[in-house]
C-alpha positions as CSV (number, residue, x, y, z in Angstrom):
1,M,-10.3,-15.3,21.3
2,C,-7.6,-13.5,19.7
3,S,-6.0,-10.5,21.7
4,T,-7.3,-8.2,19.0
5,I,-10.6,-9.1,19.8
6,L,-10.1,-9.0,23.7
7,L,-8.5,-5.2,22.8
8,V,-11.9,-4.5,21.0
9,H,-14.5,-5.9,23.4
10,S,-12.7,-4.4,26.1
11,A,-12.4,-0.7,24.6
12,T,-16.3,-1.0,23.3
13,T,-17.2,-1.6,26.7
14,K,-15.2,1.7,27.9
15,A,-16.6,3.4,25.2
16,A,-17.2,6.9,26.4
17,S,-19.1,8.0,23.0
18,I,-20.6,6.0,20.2
19,N,-21.4,6.6,16.6
20,Y,-25.5,6.4,16.8
21,L,-27.6,5.2,14.2
22,P,-30.9,6.8,13.5
23,F,-33.4,4.5,14.9
24,E,-30.5,4.2,18.1
25,N,-31.1,8.3,18.8
26,A,-32.9,10.5,16.9
27,E,-30.7,13.3,17.4
28,L,-27.8,12.3,17.4
29,G,-27.7,9.4,15.0
30,R,-26.7,9.6,11.7
31,N,-26.8,6.6,8.6
32,S,-23.1,7.3,7.7
33,N,-22.4,6.4,11.3
34,A,-23.2,2.6,10.2
35,Y,-19.3,2.5,8.4
36,L,-17.3,4.0,11.4
37,S,-15.7,2.6,14.4
38,I,-18.6,1.9,17.0
39,Y,-16.6,4.4,19.4
40,G,-14.0,7.2,18.6
41,T,-10.3,7.1,17.5
42,P,-9.3,3.2,18.4
43,S,-5.8,3.3,20.7
44,I,-2.5,2.4,19.3
45,E,-2.3,-0.6,21.6
46,L,-5.3,-2.3,19.4
47,K,-4.2,-0.6,16.3
48,E,-0.8,-2.3,16.5
49,A,-2.3,-5.6,17.8
50,F,-5.0,-5.7,14.9
51,V,-2.0,-4.9,12.2
52,D,0.3,-7.8,13.7
53,E,-2.7,-10.1,13.8
54,I,-3.8,-9.5,10.1
55,A,0.0,-9.3,8.7
56,G,0.4,-13.1,9.5
57,Y,-3.0,-14.1,7.6
58,A,-1.9,-12.0,4.9
59,K,1.7,-13.2,4.4
60,A,0.0,-17.0,4.4
61,A,-2.6,-16.0,2.1
62,N,-0.1,-14.1,-0.4
63,E,2.1,-17.1,-0.6
64,K,-0.7,-19.2,-1.4
65,W,-3.0,-16.9,-3.7
66,G,-0.4,-14.3,-4.9
67,I,-2.7,-11.0,-3.7
68,P,-0.4,-8.3,-2.0
69,T,0.0,-8.5,1.7
70,S,0.6,-5.0,2.0
71,A,-2.8,-4.5,0.5
72,I,-4.7,-6.9,2.5
73,I,-3.6,-5.5,5.4
74,G,-4.4,-1.7,4.1
75,M,-7.9,-2.9,3.1
76,A,-8.6,-4.9,6.1
77,I,-7.8,-1.2,8.3
78,I,-10.0,1.1,6.4
79,E,-12.7,-1.4,5.7
80,S,-12.9,-2.5,9.4
81,G,-11.6,0.7,11.3
82,Y,-9.0,-1.6,12.8
83,G,-11.5,-4.1,13.3
84,T,-14.0,-2.0,15.2
85,T,-17.1,-1.1,12.9
86,R,-19.8,-3.1,13.7
87,I,-19.6,-5.2,10.8
88,A,-16.3,-6.4,12.0
89,I,-17.4,-7.1,15.7
90,H,-20.7,-9.0,14.8
91,A,-19.7,-10.7,11.8
92,N,-15.7,-10.7,11.7
93,N,-16.2,-8.9,8.3
94,I,-13.4,-6.7,8.1
95,F,-13.6,-6.0,4.4
96,G,-17.2,-4.8,4.2
97,I,-17.9,-8.0,2.0
98,K,-21.8,-7.9,1.2
99,A,-24.3,-10.8,0.8
100,W,-27.1,-9.5,-1.0
101,G,-30.7,-10.7,-0.5
102,Y,-33.5,-11.0,1.7
103,N,-32.2,-12.6,4.8
104,P,-29.6,-14.8,3.3
105,P,-27.9,-17.5,4.6
106,N,-24.4,-17.0,6.8
107,A,-25.1,-13.4,7.0
108,W,-25.4,-10.1,9.5
109,Q,-27.6,-7.3,9.1
110,L,-25.8,-4.3,9.4
111,K,-29.7,-2.4,10.5
112,G,-29.6,1.7,10.0
113,Q,-26.9,2.0,7.1
114,P,-28.3,4.6,4.0
115,N,-29.8,2.7,1.5
116,E,-27.8,1.1,-1.5
117,D,-30.9,-0.7,-3.2
118,Y,-31.2,-0.2,-6.6
119,E,-34.9,0.1,-5.4
120,A,-36.3,2.6,-2.8
121,V,-36.7,0.5,0.5
122,P,-39.8,1.9,2.7
123,V,-39.2,4.6,5.4
124,L,-40.6,4.2,8.7
125,A,-39.5,7.8,9.7
126,N,-37.4,10.5,8.3
127,Y,-35.7,13.2,10.8
128,G,-33.5,15.0,7.8
129,T,-30.3,14.6,6.1
130,D,-29.0,10.9,7.2
131,R,-31.1,10.7,10.0
132,V,-33.9,8.1,8.3
133,I,-35.1,5.0,9.9
134,Y,-35.9,2.1,7.1
135,D,-38.0,-0.9,7.4
136,E,-35.2,-3.0,7.8
137,T,-37.5,-6.1,7.1
138,Q,-37.7,-4.8,3.5
139,R,-34.1,-4.6,2.8
140,R,-31.8,-6.9,0.6
141,D,-28.5,-3.7,0.8
142,N,-27.3,-4.5,4.4
143,W,-26.7,-7.7,4.6
144,Y,-23.2,-8.6,5.0
145,R,-21.0,-12.3,5.1
146,K,-20.5,-13.9,8.2
147,F,-17.2,-15.3,9.2
148,S,-15.8,-17.5,11.7
149,S,-12.9,-15.6,12.3
150,H,-10.7,-12.7,11.0
151,Q,-8.5,-15.2,9.2
152,E,-11.5,-16.7,7.5
153,A,-12.4,-13.4,6.3
154,V,-8.6,-12.9,4.4
155,N,-9.0,-16.6,3.2
156,Y,-11.9,-15.7,1.6
157,L,-11.0,-12.3,0.5
158,A,-7.8,-13.3,-1.3
159,G,-8.5,-16.8,-2.2
160,S,-12.4,-16.3,-3.6
161,L,-13.3,-12.9,-4.5
162,L,-10.2,-11.1,-5.5
163,L,-9.4,-14.1,-7.8
164,N,-13.2,-14.1,-9.3
165,Y,-13.9,-13.7,-13.0
166,R,-14.2,-9.9,-11.7
167,Y,-11.1,-9.4,-9.9
168,G,-8.6,-12.4,-10.9
169,F,-6.9,-9.7,-13.6
170,A,-5.3,-7.7,-11.0
171,R,-3.7,-10.5,-9.4
172,D,-2.0,-11.3,-12.6
173,Q,-0.8,-8.3,-13.5
174,Y,0.8,-7.3,-9.9
175,R,2.7,-10.3,-10.8
176,D,3.7,-9.6,-13.6
177,R,4.4,-5.8,-12.8
178,I,6.7,-7.2,-9.7
179,N,8.6,-9.5,-12.4
180,S,9.0,-6.7,-14.8
181,G,10.9,-4.4,-12.2
182,W,7.9,-2.5,-10.6
183,S,8.4,-1.6,-6.9
184,N,6.1,-3.3,-4.3
185,E,4.6,0.1,-3.2
186,D,3.9,1.2,-6.9
187,A,2.7,-2.4,-7.8
188,S,0.4,-2.4,-4.7
189,K,-0.9,0.7,-5.4
190,Q,-1.7,-0.6,-8.5
191,F,-3.6,-3.5,-7.7
192,L,-5.9,-1.6,-5.4
193,Y,-6.6,1.0,-8.5
194,D,-7.2,-2.2,-10.7
195,I,-10.0,-4.1,-8.2
196,A,-11.7,-0.5,-7.4
197,E,-12.2,0.5,-11.1
198,A,-13.4,-2.8,-11.5
199,G,-16.1,-2.2,-9.2
200,Y,-14.7,-3.3,-5.7
201,N,-15.1,0.2,-4.2
202,H,-17.7,2.5,-6.0
203,L,-15.6,6.0,-6.2
204,G,-12.8,4.5,-8.2
205,G,-9.5,3.8,-8.8
206,D,-8.0,7.1,-7.4
207,Y,-10.1,7.4,-4.3
208,Y,-9.5,3.9,-3.2
209,R,-5.6,3.7,-4.5
210,N,-4.9,7.2,-2.4
211,K,-6.9,6.4,0.8
212,I,-5.7,3.0,1.3
213,A,-2.2,4.0,0.2
214,K,-2.0,6.5,3.3
215,V,-2.4,3.9,6.0
216,M,0.3,1.5,4.0
217,A,2.4,4.3,4.0
218,E,1.6,5.0,7.8
219,W,2.5,1.5,9.0
220,N,4.7,0.9,6.2
221,L,2.8,-2.3,4.8
222,Y,5.2,-3.0,2.2
223,Q,7.7,-4.9,4.1
224,Y,5.2,-7.7,4.1
225,D,5.8,-7.7,0.5
226,E,9.0,-8.5,0.6
227,K,10.2,-12.0,-0.2
228,G,13.5,-12.7,1.5
229,F,14.4,-15.4,3.3
230,V,16.7,-15.0,6.4
231,D,18.8,-17.7,5.2
232,T,19.5,-17.3,1.5
233,A,21.5,-14.3,1.8
234,G,24.9,-15.5,-0.2
235,H,23.2,-19.1,-1.3
236,W,24.1,-20.3,-4.7
237,A,20.7,-20.6,-5.5
238,K,19.6,-17.1,-3.9
239,E,18.1,-15.6,-7.4
240,E,16.2,-18.4,-8.3
241,I,14.7,-19.2,-5.0
242,S,13.5,-15.3,-4.5
243,F,11.8,-15.1,-7.9
244,L,10.1,-18.3,-7.5
245,A,8.8,-17.0,-4.3
246,S,8.0,-13.5,-5.2
247,K,5.6,-15.8,-8.3
248,G,4.1,-17.3,-5.0
249,W,5.3,-20.8,-6.1
250,V,7.7,-21.5,-3.2
251,S,7.1,-20.3,0.2
252,G,9.2,-20.6,3.5
253,Y,8.5,-21.2,7.2
254,Q,7.3,-19.1,9.8
255,D,10.6,-18.0,11.4
256,G,11.3,-15.9,8.1
257,T,14.1,-19.0,6.8
258,F,13.9,-21.3,3.5
259,R,15.8,-23.9,4.9
260,P,17.4,-24.6,1.2
261,N,19.8,-27.6,2.4
262,V,16.9,-29.1,3.8
263,E,15.8,-32.3,1.9
264,L,12.3,-32.4,-0.3
265,T,9.5,-34.7,0.9
266,R,7.3,-36.0,-1.7
267,A,4.5,-34.1,0.1
268,Q,6.3,-31.0,-0.1
269,A,6.8,-31.7,-3.9
270,A,3.2,-31.9,-4.4
271,K,2.5,-28.6,-2.9
272,L,5.6,-26.7,-4.8
273,I,4.3,-28.8,-8.3
274,S,0.4,-27.9,-7.4
275,N,0.9,-24.3,-7.2
276,F,3.6,-23.9,-10.1
277,L,0.7,-25.5,-12.4
278,E,-2.1,-24.1,-10.6
279,L,-3.7,-27.1,-10.4
280,T,-7.3,-27.4,-10.1
281,P,-9.5,-30.8,-8.6
282,T,-11.0,-33.0,-11.1
283,G,-13.5,-34.5,-8.9
284,E,-11.7,-37.9,-9.0
285,S,-11.9,-39.5,-6.1
286,V,-8.1,-40.4,-4.6
287,Q,-7.3,-42.0,-1.6
288,F,-4.0,-43.2,-0.3
289,S,-4.1,-45.4,3.0
290,D,-1.0,-42.9,4.5
291,V,-2.3,-39.9,4.2
292,S,-4.8,-39.0,6.4
293,D,-7.7,-35.8,6.1
294,S,-6.0,-33.9,8.5
295,F,-2.9,-34.0,7.1
296,W,-1.4,-30.9,6.1
297,G,-0.4,-31.8,2.7
298,K,-3.7,-33.5,1.6
299,D,-4.9,-31.3,-1.0
300,Y,-1.8,-31.0,-3.0
301,I,-1.4,-35.0,-3.1
302,T,-5.2,-35.5,-4.5
303,L,-4.3,-32.5,-7.0
304,V,-0.9,-34.2,-8.4
305,A,-2.5,-37.7,-8.4
306,Q,-5.7,-36.8,-9.9
307,H,-3.4,-35.0,-12.8
308,G,-1.0,-37.7,-13.0
309,V,2.0,-35.7,-12.3
310,M,2.7,-37.9,-9.2
311,N,1.7,-41.2,-8.0
312,G,1.6,-43.5,-5.0
313,I,4.8,-46.2,-4.5
314,G,2.5,-48.8,-4.6
315,S,0.6,-50.7,-2.2
316,G,-2.1,-47.9,-2.0
317,E,0.4,-45.4,0.0
318,F,1.8,-42.3,-1.4
319,S,4.7,-42.0,1.3
320,P,4.3,-38.4,1.9
321,E,7.2,-38.0,4.3
322,T,10.3,-39.4,2.5
323,Y,12.1,-37.7,0.5
324,M,12.1,-37.2,-3.5
325,T,14.8,-38.4,-5.1
326,R,16.4,-37.1,-8.4
327,A,15.0,-39.9,-10.7
328,Q,11.3,-38.9,-9.0
329,I,12.1,-35.1,-9.9
330,A,13.0,-36.2,-13.5
331,Q,10.0,-38.1,-13.7
332,M,7.6,-36.0,-11.8
333,F,8.4,-33.0,-14.6
334,F,8.5,-35.4,-17.5
335,N,4.5,-36.5,-16.7
336,A,4.3,-32.7,-16.2
337,G,4.8,-32.3,-19.7
338,F,7.7,-30.1,-19.5
339,Y,9.7,-30.8,-22.6
340,Q,9.1,-30.2,-26.4
341,Q,10.3,-33.6,-27.4
342,V,10.5,-37.1,-25.7
343,A,14.3,-38.4,-25.7
344,T,14.2,-41.6,-28.0
345,T,17.5,-42.9,-26.5
346,K,17.9,-46.6,-25.4
347,T,20.7,-46.0,-23.5
348,S,21.8,-43.3,-20.9
349,Q,24.4,-41.2,-21.0
350,F,25.0,-41.2,-17.6
351,N,27.2,-44.5,-16.4
352,D,24.7,-45.1,-13.2
353,I,21.5,-45.3,-15.5
354,S,20.4,-48.8,-16.9
355,T,18.6,-49.6,-20.5
356,N,16.0,-51.0,-18.4
357,Y,16.1,-48.5,-15.3
358,W,12.2,-47.3,-14.9
359,A,13.1,-43.3,-15.4
360,L,15.3,-43.9,-18.1
361,T,13.3,-41.8,-20.5
362,A,12.4,-39.2,-18.5
363,I,16.1,-38.8,-17.1
364,E,17.2,-38.6,-20.5
365,T,14.4,-35.9,-21.8
366,M,15.2,-33.7,-19.1
367,K,18.7,-33.8,-19.7
368,Q,17.7,-33.2,-23.3
369,E,15.6,-29.9,-22.6
370,G,18.9,-28.5,-20.3
371,I,16.4,-28.9,-17.2
372,M,18.4,-31.3,-15.2
373,A,22.1,-32.5,-15.3
374,G,24.3,-34.9,-14.1
375,Y,27.8,-34.5,-11.9
376,P,31.2,-34.1,-13.6
377,N,31.8,-38.0,-12.6
378,G,29.3,-39.0,-15.2
379,Q,26.5,-40.1,-12.9
380,F,22.9,-38.8,-12.2
381,G,22.3,-39.8,-8.9
382,P,19.1,-41.5,-9.5
383,A,18.8,-42.2,-5.5
384,D,20.0,-39.1,-4.3
385,P,17.6,-37.2,-2.5
386,I,16.9,-33.2,-3.9
387,T,17.1,-30.2,-1.6
388,R,14.5,-27.4,-1.7
389,A,17.1,-25.5,-3.4
390,Q,18.0,-27.8,-6.0
391,M,14.1,-27.7,-6.8
392,A,13.9,-24.2,-7.1
393,V,16.8,-24.6,-9.8
394,V,14.7,-26.8,-11.5
395,M,11.3,-24.9,-11.7
396,Y,13.1,-22.1,-12.5
397,R,14.9,-23.6,-15.7
398,I,11.5,-24.8,-16.4
399,Y,9.8,-21.3,-16.2
400,Q,12.7,-19.6,-18.4
401,K,12.0,-22.3,-21.2
């Protein structure tokens, strides 16, 4: 159990006052209390623990799906009262994501909330405005998706809900604004406006943007949108690495480093090209004997194999931990179709590439396109490992073209 949840449960047991619902207290209960913290204002200790926890999940989600980190954290704070609402405590649902229906699966019912259905809900007792007791067995408007953890809730929001047909445009426009020079603050606020206007919040874009902007400023959440790495300052490929990171195509390590001079493995290359191309599963069965179901890069390896961008090394193996060579990189981008015209030369311009070399056409095409070049000594170095920085530069060149 994470520290935030422990703090919530500890504080709950010590709560001096509760935001009652009508069926809990006929005098003090209010339907509108359903969305509030189950007790008074959360402590600063609890708030800090919640922000720290969600920030880690949100940063990882941003790297994978491109939703602004500051917006994810801000939404979690506002929608869950720092993880202290009934929905957050009982369903780990820190974004108020509904599951409409009569007793839907994998959902938790928030009894006593105001009627939000399109049809009237039967009333059992009415004590006045905001003090109504409903027949909960006849409701479909107060069920909320149940998650196993806060992390699962973040991943569902960023990797599914906000990428669907209704809200997906907002992520794309957020990226475009960042790339065109918008500040992290302005781009994140506009993202919130866009999703609210598209229906995420019924009070509209201005309301939702302004409400969440207050906590984003209070906690300086925009700091989590920065894409800089602690070890790329002054590096020859810093610009390319930073740009690709802002697009969500490359990411660093948990310690804030990118490790630009570290050689790239085949599994890491599969992840990079999958993100770059935004590959989706084809349904084709792919199995490599040296890639277990628990291997971190299995999904990426499956994607590149399904699309024919990267293949195995023979004998049913992928060799995920071996380093990518310059020749393999050239072949990978050739397979992905990153060229205007295939090179037709039968001999190489590089003195270390023979006429029957397996990647001759790919290497010559990448050179012809200005994507990859050789060394000053006239060699291409086909067997040389490629570093993470070199890979970023090649991807940047492709993007420019």
